[in-house]
PLY file of the C-alpha trace (Angstrom):
ply
format ascii 1.0
element vertex 459
property float x
property float y
property float z
element edge 458
property int vertex1
property int vertex2
end_header
-59.57 -15.77 -12.08
-58.26 -18.62 -9.97
-54.48 -18.76 -9.43
-52.43 -21.04 -7.17
-48.74 -21.82 -6.87
-47.71 -25.25 -5.53
-44.19 -26.10 -4.39
-42.56 -29.51 -4.54
-40.44 -29.84 -1.38
-36.81 -30.75 -1.89
-36.59 -30.25 -5.64
-37.46 -26.56 -5.51
-40.07 -26.99 -8.28
-43.14 -24.80 -8.67
-46.28 -25.76 -10.54
-49.35 -23.61 -11.13
-53.10 -23.91 -11.45
-54.92 -21.20 -13.38
-58.60 -21.13 -14.24
-62.03 -19.68 -13.72
-64.52 -21.05 -11.16
-67.41 -19.37 -12.97
-66.56 -21.19 -16.20
-65.51 -24.36 -14.38
-62.25 -24.56 -16.34
-58.73 -25.13 -15.01
-55.26 -25.69 -16.47
-52.07 -26.93 -14.82
-48.58 -25.66 -15.67
-45.45 -27.78 -15.08
-47.09 -30.48 -12.93
-45.15 -32.85 -10.72
-45.63 -36.57 -11.18
-47.79 -37.20 -8.11
-51.02 -35.44 -9.08
-53.40 -36.03 -6.14
-53.22 -32.40 -5.00
-54.18 -31.05 -8.44
-57.18 -33.37 -8.62
-58.26 -32.46 -5.10
-58.10 -28.73 -5.84
-60.07 -29.14 -9.06
-62.76 -31.12 -7.24
-62.94 -28.73 -4.27
-63.12 -25.64 -6.47
-65.61 -27.19 -8.89
-63.40 -26.91 -11.96
-62.37 -29.36 -14.66
-58.73 -29.70 -15.72
-58.76 -29.40 -19.52
-55.15 -28.47 -20.38
-51.62 -29.11 -19.17
-48.86 -26.70 -20.24
-45.16 -27.53 -20.11
-42.88 -24.48 -20.10
-40.06 -26.76 -21.33
-38.82 -30.34 -21.29
-37.69 -30.63 -17.69
-34.35 -32.07 -16.59
-34.74 -32.21 -12.81
-38.12 -33.86 -12.34
-40.45 -36.20 -14.19
-43.57 -34.40 -15.40
-47.04 -35.33 -14.22
-48.60 -34.48 -17.57
-49.16 -38.12 -18.52
-50.78 -38.85 -15.15
-53.09 -35.85 -15.51
-54.12 -36.79 -19.03
-54.90 -40.34 -17.88
-56.95 -39.04 -14.95
-58.77 -36.12 -16.61
-58.39 -36.37 -20.39
-56.56 -33.03 -20.41
-54.67 -31.96 -23.53
-50.90 -31.61 -23.11
-49.42 -28.49 -24.74
-45.69 -28.11 -25.50
-43.69 -25.82 -27.76
-43.54 -26.90 -31.38
-39.75 -27.42 -31.17
-39.87 -29.73 -28.14
-39.68 -32.96 -30.14
-41.63 -35.06 -27.66
-42.73 -38.55 -28.69
-46.16 -38.64 -27.02
-49.48 -37.26 -28.29
-49.68 -33.51 -27.68
-50.79 -30.13 -29.00
-48.07 -27.75 -30.15
-47.68 -24.13 -29.05
-45.84 -21.28 -30.72
-45.04 -17.67 -29.92
-48.19 -15.56 -29.76
-50.67 -18.39 -29.21
-53.54 -17.52 -26.86
-55.73 -19.66 -24.63
-58.81 -18.76 -22.63
-60.15 -20.35 -19.46
-63.13 -18.18 -18.60
-61.74 -15.00 -17.04
-58.15 -16.23 -17.33
-56.32 -15.42 -20.57
-52.92 -16.94 -21.38
-50.44 -15.83 -24.07
-47.43 -17.93 -25.04
-43.99 -16.32 -25.45
-41.17 -18.38 -26.93
-38.20 -17.69 -24.62
-35.38 -20.13 -25.46
-32.15 -20.21 -23.51
-32.56 -22.68 -20.68
-33.73 -25.08 -23.39
-34.47 -24.40 -27.07
-38.14 -25.23 -26.43
-38.69 -22.99 -23.39
-41.74 -20.76 -23.18
-43.02 -18.15 -20.78
-46.73 -17.54 -20.24
-48.36 -14.13 -19.84
-51.49 -14.32 -17.68
-54.32 -11.79 -17.66
-57.26 -11.65 -15.27
-59.78 -10.16 -17.70
-62.22 -9.31 -14.91
-59.70 -6.87 -13.47
-57.92 -5.55 -16.57
-57.13 -6.19 -20.21
-53.39 -5.98 -19.40
-51.31 -8.96 -18.19
-51.03 -9.29 -14.43
-48.24 -11.84 -14.18
-45.82 -13.98 -16.16
-44.83 -17.59 -15.63
-41.17 -17.52 -16.66
-40.43 -21.26 -16.53
-36.66 -21.69 -16.20
-35.84 -18.47 -18.04
-35.94 -16.05 -15.09
-35.84 -16.98 -11.43
-36.08 -14.81 -8.35
-32.48 -13.68 -8.06
-31.03 -15.67 -10.97
-31.58 -16.99 -14.50
-31.78 -20.52 -15.89
-28.64 -22.47 -16.67
-28.06 -22.92 -20.43
-25.90 -26.05 -20.40
-28.43 -28.85 -19.84
-29.35 -29.52 -23.52
-25.70 -30.26 -24.35
-22.33 -28.67 -25.02
-22.78 -28.71 -28.81
-25.40 -25.93 -28.65
-24.15 -24.16 -25.52
-23.02 -21.02 -27.36
-26.38 -20.71 -29.09
-28.19 -21.32 -25.80
-26.30 -18.53 -24.00
-27.14 -16.08 -26.78
-30.80 -17.16 -26.77
-30.95 -16.76 -23.00
-29.56 -13.22 -23.26
-32.01 -12.26 -26.02
-35.03 -13.78 -24.26
-34.24 -11.91 -21.06
-33.42 -8.57 -22.65
-35.62 -8.42 -25.75
-38.64 -10.69 -25.26
-39.06 -9.74 -21.61
-37.50 -6.34 -22.18
-40.69 -4.79 -23.56
-42.83 -5.91 -20.61
-43.74 -3.53 -17.76
-41.96 -3.40 -14.39
-45.25 -4.05 -12.61
-45.59 -7.56 -14.03
-45.42 -10.23 -11.32
-42.85 -12.98 -11.93
-43.58 -16.61 -11.05
-40.76 -19.03 -12.02
-40.79 -22.82 -12.39
-38.11 -23.22 -9.72
-36.95 -21.70 -6.48
-34.32 -22.26 -3.83
-33.09 -25.86 -3.77
-33.27 -26.42 -7.52
-30.17 -27.36 -9.52
-31.55 -25.63 -12.63
-30.02 -22.35 -11.47
-27.81 -20.98 -8.71
-28.16 -18.29 -6.07
-31.95 -18.30 -6.18
-33.84 -16.36 -3.54
-35.97 -18.07 -0.93
-38.87 -15.94 -2.15
-41.36 -17.67 -4.43
-42.20 -14.70 -6.65
-41.05 -11.22 -7.58
-41.76 -8.49 -10.12
-39.95 -7.68 -13.34
-39.08 -4.26 -11.98
-37.46 -5.61 -8.85
-35.52 -8.26 -10.78
-34.24 -5.61 -13.19
-32.97 -3.68 -10.19
-31.69 -6.50 -7.95
-30.97 -9.55 -10.11
-27.27 -9.35 -11.09
-27.85 -11.40 -14.26
-30.19 -8.74 -15.65
-27.65 -5.93 -15.31
-25.26 -7.02 -18.06
-25.08 -4.56 -20.94
-23.37 -6.91 -23.38
-23.62 -10.54 -24.42
-19.91 -11.00 -23.70
-20.09 -10.08 -20.01
-23.35 -12.03 -19.67
-21.71 -15.11 -21.19
-18.79 -14.96 -18.75
-21.12 -14.59 -15.77
-23.65 -17.26 -16.73
-21.00 -19.89 -17.44
-19.04 -19.25 -14.24
-19.39 -22.00 -11.64
-22.41 -23.76 -13.10
-24.17 -26.04 -10.61
-23.29 -29.74 -10.64
-25.31 -31.76 -13.16
-26.63 -34.93 -11.47
-26.36 -38.11 -13.52
-30.16 -38.41 -13.25
-30.76 -35.35 -15.47
-30.19 -37.11 -18.80
-32.47 -39.94 -17.71
-35.19 -37.47 -16.66
-34.97 -35.53 -19.95
-35.34 -38.74 -21.96
-38.27 -39.85 -19.78
-40.04 -36.53 -20.34
-39.38 -36.65 -24.08
-40.89 -40.12 -24.32
-43.68 -39.43 -21.86
-43.38 -40.89 -18.38
-44.99 -44.29 -17.82
-47.97 -44.22 -15.49
-47.32 -44.87 -11.84
-50.11 -47.42 -11.65
-47.61 -50.02 -12.91
-45.39 -49.49 -9.86
-45.98 -51.59 -6.72
-47.33 -49.51 -3.85
-45.66 -51.49 -1.09
-43.30 -54.41 -0.82
-42.12 -55.26 2.68
-39.11 -57.58 2.55
-37.73 -59.99 5.12
-33.98 -59.93 5.78
-33.54 -63.06 3.63
-35.53 -61.59 0.73
-33.68 -58.28 1.07
-30.31 -60.04 1.06
-31.13 -62.07 -2.04
-32.14 -58.97 -3.99
-29.08 -57.11 -2.80
-26.87 -59.99 -3.98
-28.43 -59.67 -7.45
-27.06 -56.13 -7.79
-29.70 -53.82 -6.33
-28.49 -50.56 -4.76
-29.29 -50.22 -1.06
-30.22 -46.68 -0.01
-30.27 -46.20 3.76
-32.34 -43.10 4.53
-31.59 -42.84 8.24
-29.65 -39.96 9.75
-25.87 -39.96 9.89
-25.53 -41.12 13.50
-27.95 -44.03 13.10
-26.24 -45.17 9.90
-22.84 -44.72 11.50
-23.74 -46.96 14.41
-24.82 -49.96 12.31
-25.70 -50.46 8.66
-25.90 -53.14 5.99
-22.51 -53.60 4.29
-22.43 -51.95 0.86
-25.35 -49.58 1.51
-25.31 -45.87 0.73
-26.40 -43.38 3.35
-28.58 -40.74 1.70
-30.56 -39.34 4.59
-34.18 -38.34 4.17
-34.01 -34.56 4.12
-35.40 -31.72 2.03
-33.07 -32.12 -0.97
-32.66 -35.88 -0.79
-33.87 -36.50 -4.36
-31.06 -34.33 -5.76
-28.46 -36.35 -3.84
-29.92 -39.66 -5.03
-29.76 -38.27 -8.58
-26.05 -37.60 -8.10
-25.01 -40.76 -6.28
-27.21 -43.51 -7.76
-27.05 -44.50 -11.42
-30.36 -44.07 -13.30
-31.98 -47.39 -14.13
-30.62 -49.05 -11.00
-32.86 -51.27 -8.94
-33.25 -49.86 -5.44
-33.74 -51.38 -2.02
-34.64 -49.02 0.81
-33.77 -48.98 4.48
-36.31 -46.76 6.19
-37.61 -46.18 9.70
-41.18 -47.29 8.99
-43.73 -47.88 6.25
-44.80 -44.23 6.18
-41.22 -43.18 5.46
-41.09 -45.79 2.68
-44.14 -44.27 1.02
-42.62 -40.78 1.26
-39.32 -42.05 -0.12
-41.09 -43.83 -2.96
-42.78 -40.56 -3.95
-39.43 -38.72 -3.90
-37.83 -41.35 -6.14
-40.75 -41.41 -8.57
-40.43 -37.64 -8.98
-36.95 -38.11 -10.50
-37.83 -41.21 -12.50
-36.24 -43.82 -10.22
-39.11 -46.28 -10.53
-37.47 -49.67 -10.06
-37.96 -49.82 -6.30
-37.87 -53.45 -5.20
-39.06 -52.81 -1.65
-37.93 -52.02 1.85
-36.51 -53.94 4.80
-39.41 -54.57 7.15
-38.64 -53.41 10.73
-35.37 -51.89 9.53
-31.78 -52.62 10.48
-32.81 -54.03 13.84
-34.57 -56.87 12.04
-31.47 -57.43 9.90
-29.29 -57.66 13.01
-31.68 -60.05 14.79
-31.58 -62.30 11.71
-27.84 -62.71 12.23
-26.86 -60.76 9.12
-23.52 -58.92 8.86
-23.28 -55.23 9.72
-20.70 -52.47 9.45
-20.27 -49.06 11.05
-19.09 -45.68 9.77
-17.31 -43.84 12.55
-18.60 -40.36 13.36
-15.67 -38.29 14.59
-16.06 -35.00 16.43
-14.22 -31.89 15.26
-12.27 -31.96 18.56
-10.96 -35.47 17.90
-10.24 -34.44 14.30
-8.15 -31.51 15.54
-6.12 -33.85 17.75
-5.52 -36.29 14.89
-4.52 -33.49 12.50
-2.06 -32.13 15.06
-0.56 -35.62 15.34
-0.45 -36.07 11.55
-2.47 -39.28 11.66
-5.12 -38.66 9.06
-5.94 -37.85 5.45
-8.73 -35.26 5.56
-10.93 -35.22 2.44
-13.05 -32.08 1.97
-15.90 -32.84 -0.48
-17.54 -29.43 -0.56
-17.94 -27.33 -3.71
-15.08 -25.10 -4.93
-16.96 -22.02 -3.72
-17.34 -23.50 -0.24
-13.68 -24.48 -0.18
-12.56 -20.99 -1.17
-14.69 -19.44 1.57
-12.57 -21.22 4.17
-11.12 -24.71 4.72
-8.90 -26.66 7.08
-5.26 -26.14 6.12
-4.32 -29.84 6.09
-7.36 -30.88 4.02
-7.28 -32.31 0.51
-10.06 -30.88 -1.67
-11.97 -33.28 -3.90
-15.54 -32.06 -4.61
-18.45 -34.41 -4.07
-19.16 -34.76 -7.81
-15.54 -35.62 -8.60
-15.48 -38.37 -5.97
-18.60 -39.84 -7.56
-16.97 -39.72 -11.00
-14.20 -42.00 -9.72
-16.86 -44.67 -9.26
-16.89 -47.80 -7.06
-13.52 -48.87 -5.77
-12.12 -45.36 -5.32
-10.09 -45.23 -2.13
-7.35 -43.28 -0.38
-4.42 -44.67 1.57
-4.51 -44.80 5.35
-7.17 -43.51 7.72
-9.50 -41.15 5.87
-11.72 -38.52 7.46
-14.39 -37.01 5.20
-15.75 -33.52 5.86
-18.43 -31.39 4.21
-20.57 -28.47 5.32
-22.72 -30.16 7.95
-22.03 -33.91 7.84
-24.66 -34.95 5.28
-22.52 -35.23 2.15
-19.58 -36.65 4.09
-21.76 -39.58 5.13
-22.76 -40.22 1.52
-19.11 -40.23 0.45
-18.02 -42.14 3.54
-20.59 -44.85 2.83
-19.50 -44.93 -0.82
-15.84 -45.37 0.17
-16.77 -48.12 2.63
-18.82 -49.89 -0.03
-15.84 -49.64 -2.39
-13.52 -51.38 0.03
-11.94 -48.60 2.10
-11.75 -50.01 5.61
-10.66 -47.04 7.74
-13.11 -44.22 6.93
-14.76 -41.73 9.25
-17.23 -38.89 8.73
-16.76 -35.60 10.55
-19.94 -34.98 12.54
-21.25 -31.46 12.03
-18.72 -30.75 9.28
-17.22 -27.30 8.76
-20.16 -25.76 10.61
-19.09 -27.51 13.81
-15.39 -26.79 13.11
-15.98 -23.03 12.85
-18.33 -22.91 15.83
-15.67 -24.63 17.90
-13.32 -21.74 17.17
-10.79 -23.71 15.14
-8.85 -21.86 12.40
-9.50 -22.01 8.67
-7.37 -21.16 5.67
-8.51 -19.31 2.52
0 1
1 2
2 3
3 4
4 5
5 6
6 7
7 8
8 9
9 10
10 11
11 12
12 13
13 14
14 15
15 16
16 17
17 18
18 19
19 20
20 21
21 22
22 23
23 24
24 25
25 26
26 27
27 28
28 29
29 30
30 31
31 32
32 33
33 34
34 35
35 36
36 37
37 38
38 39
39 40
40 41
41 42
42 43
43 44
44 45
45 46
46 47
47 48
48 49
49 50
50 51
51 52
52 53
53 54
54 55
55 56
56 57
57 58
58 59
59 60
60 61
61 62
62 63
63 64
64 65
65 66
66 67
67 68
68 69
69 70
70 71
71 72
72 73
73 74
74 75
75 76
76 77
77 78
78 79
79 80
80 81
81 82
82 83
83 84
84 85
85 86
86 87
87 88
88 89
89 90
90 91
91 92
92 93
93 94
94 95
95 96
96 97
97 98
98 99
99 100
100 101
101 102
102 103
103 104
104 105
105 106
106 107
107 108
108 109
109 110
110 111
111 112
112 113
113 114
114 115
115 116
116 117
117 118
118 119
119 120
120 121
121 122
122 123
123 124
124 125
125 126
126 127
127 128
128 129
129 130
130 131
131 132
132 133
133 134
134 135
135 136
136 137
137 138
138 139
139 140
140 141
141 142
142 143
143 144
144 145
145 146
146 147
147 148
148 149
149 150
150 151
151 152
152 153
153 154
154 155
155 156
156 157
157 158
158 159
159 160
160 161
161 162
162 163
163 164
164 165
165 166
166 167
167 168
168 169
169 170
170 171
171 172
172 173
173 174
174 175
175 176
176 177
177 178
178 179
179 180
180 181
181 182
182 183
183 184
184 185
185 186
186 187
187 188
188 189
189 190
190 191
191 192
192 193
193 194
194 195
195 196
196 197
197 198
198 199
199 200
200 201
201 202
202 203
203 204
204 205
205 206
206 207
207 208
208 209
209 210
210 211
211 212
212 213
213 214
214 215
215 216
216 217
217 218
218 219
219 220
220 221
221 222
222 223
223 224
224 225
225 226
226 227
227 228
228 229
229 230
230 231
231 232
232 233
233 234
234 235
235 236
236 237
237 238
238 239
239 240
240 241
241 242
242 243
243 244
244 245
245 246
246 247
247 248
248 249
249 250
250 251
251 252
252 253
253 254
254 255
255 256
256 257
257 258
258 259
259 260
260 261
261 262
262 263
263 264
264 265
265 266
266 267
267 268
268 269
269 270
270 271
271 272
272 273
273 274
274 275
275 276
276 277
277 278
278 279
279 280
280 281
281 282
282 283
283 284
284 285
285 286
286 287
287 288
288 289
289 290
290 291
291 292
292 293
293 294
294 295
295 296
296 297
297 298
298 299
299 300
300 301
301 302
302 303
303 304
304 305
305 306
306 307
307 308
308 309
309 310
310 311
311 312
312 313
313 314
314 315
315 316
316 317
317 318
318 319
319 320
320 321
321 322
322 323
323 324
324 325
325 326
326 327
327 328
328 329
329 330
330 331
331 332
332 333
333 334
334 335
335 336
336 337
337 338
338 339
339 340
340 341
341 342
342 343
343 344
344 345
345 346
346 347
347 348
348 349
349 350
350 351
351 352
352 353
353 354
354 355
355 356
356 357
357 358
358 359
359 360
360 361
361 362
362 363
363 364
364 365
365 366
366 367
367 368
368 369
369 370
370 371
371 372
372 373
373 374
374 375
375 376
376 377
377 378
378 379
379 380
380 381
381 382
382 383
383 384
384 385
385 386
386 387
387 388
388 389
389 390
390 391
391 392
392 393
393 394
394 395
395 396
396 397
397 398
398 399
399 400
400 401
401 402
402 403
403 404
404 405
405 406
406 407
407 408
408 409
409 410
410 411
411 412
412 413
413 414
414 415
415 416
416 417
417 418
418 419
419 420
420 421
421 422
422 423
423 424
424 425
425 426
426 427
427 428
428 429
429 430
430 431
431 432
432 433
433 434
434 435
435 436
436 437
437 438
438 439
439 440
440 441
441 442
442 443
443 444
444 445
445 446
446 447
447 448
448 449
449 450
450 451
451 452
452 453
453 454
454 455
455 456
456 457
457 458
């Protein structure tokens, strides 16, 4: 049996390839939208991709199932309750599939979504008993899937389904079974996930706190406590996956824009995303642009800060970074990318266009200003981060709540924005500047730098 786990950087998504080289057959589970790696593996290993399995209708990334079907003719398989609008084959509990030595059995395990499935996998050359289980977003390493994404109207039912799937459907399976989830650390489909990419049922039963609840009532309280923020992109992604994502071939590969072209498109309402680091953006940037630096979880932050369906203009360091950024945006269904500013902000400046700056203040200067009472300090970290320690004079307004206030939100007087490391504070600082706040600064290094400088915190 052939088995391979692939990770999508930044989004914390896992996809899987399972097949049999002897039979020349291969299937893909939960594919990402950019499919080149799947096709390369199939070609290298001498196998043909015949099926694509979706463990559920995903909320955090656009599926690559449509791309794979267009490229290989593979059949897309989803649970019979999924309600997707594209051509597909339905699966139900107990269905079995065979790919040479690899045998798959479908288990209906609702809870994260009503249409969620897990997949038991057996290497028939080694044994007639299952070797591993793909748990989708039911069970993670160190956590379980969040039940709130399908909507508040069925949340109670979802929590109960999640509890039953974990304790009754998975409850009869052996401790030795290897667990491979659809997400890992960095995903917003769960919380507190381990950095490990796999586990066993036995270890999760021992170490995963969400599997130690003896009653639905205590499980409900725990699973609904401090749910992760839901990016505004999630609804858009769900609807895209229900319809079937349009093929990427319709999207322009590259569009290098002059400063004049860039300015005209910006004036028509396009959102400018500046992907440079905080210090570069702080020194000089295009007025009205948002600073969402290119880092490992950038797509999640775009999904929170930029409205789905918006047209996007990109400020990047070079063409290679544009191509990487384009891939990241396509993965979350942000397809209306108008292009990028050729030669970056330097070209914009040389063309005589206006610029702004976002001051980067050190924690030492912040301490001086706080002692003098000259500043409004806005802490945009999560409630859990705030409770773990904060600056006494700070006002707490979590990142997501600032975004909910929308364009034009501002505070009186000089405003310093602080987060954990300086990344989120630059997003919020750029948002406040774009909304008309003139005197805004971002605290370089955030609370990490504050603590390492030996300054006190309150709890």
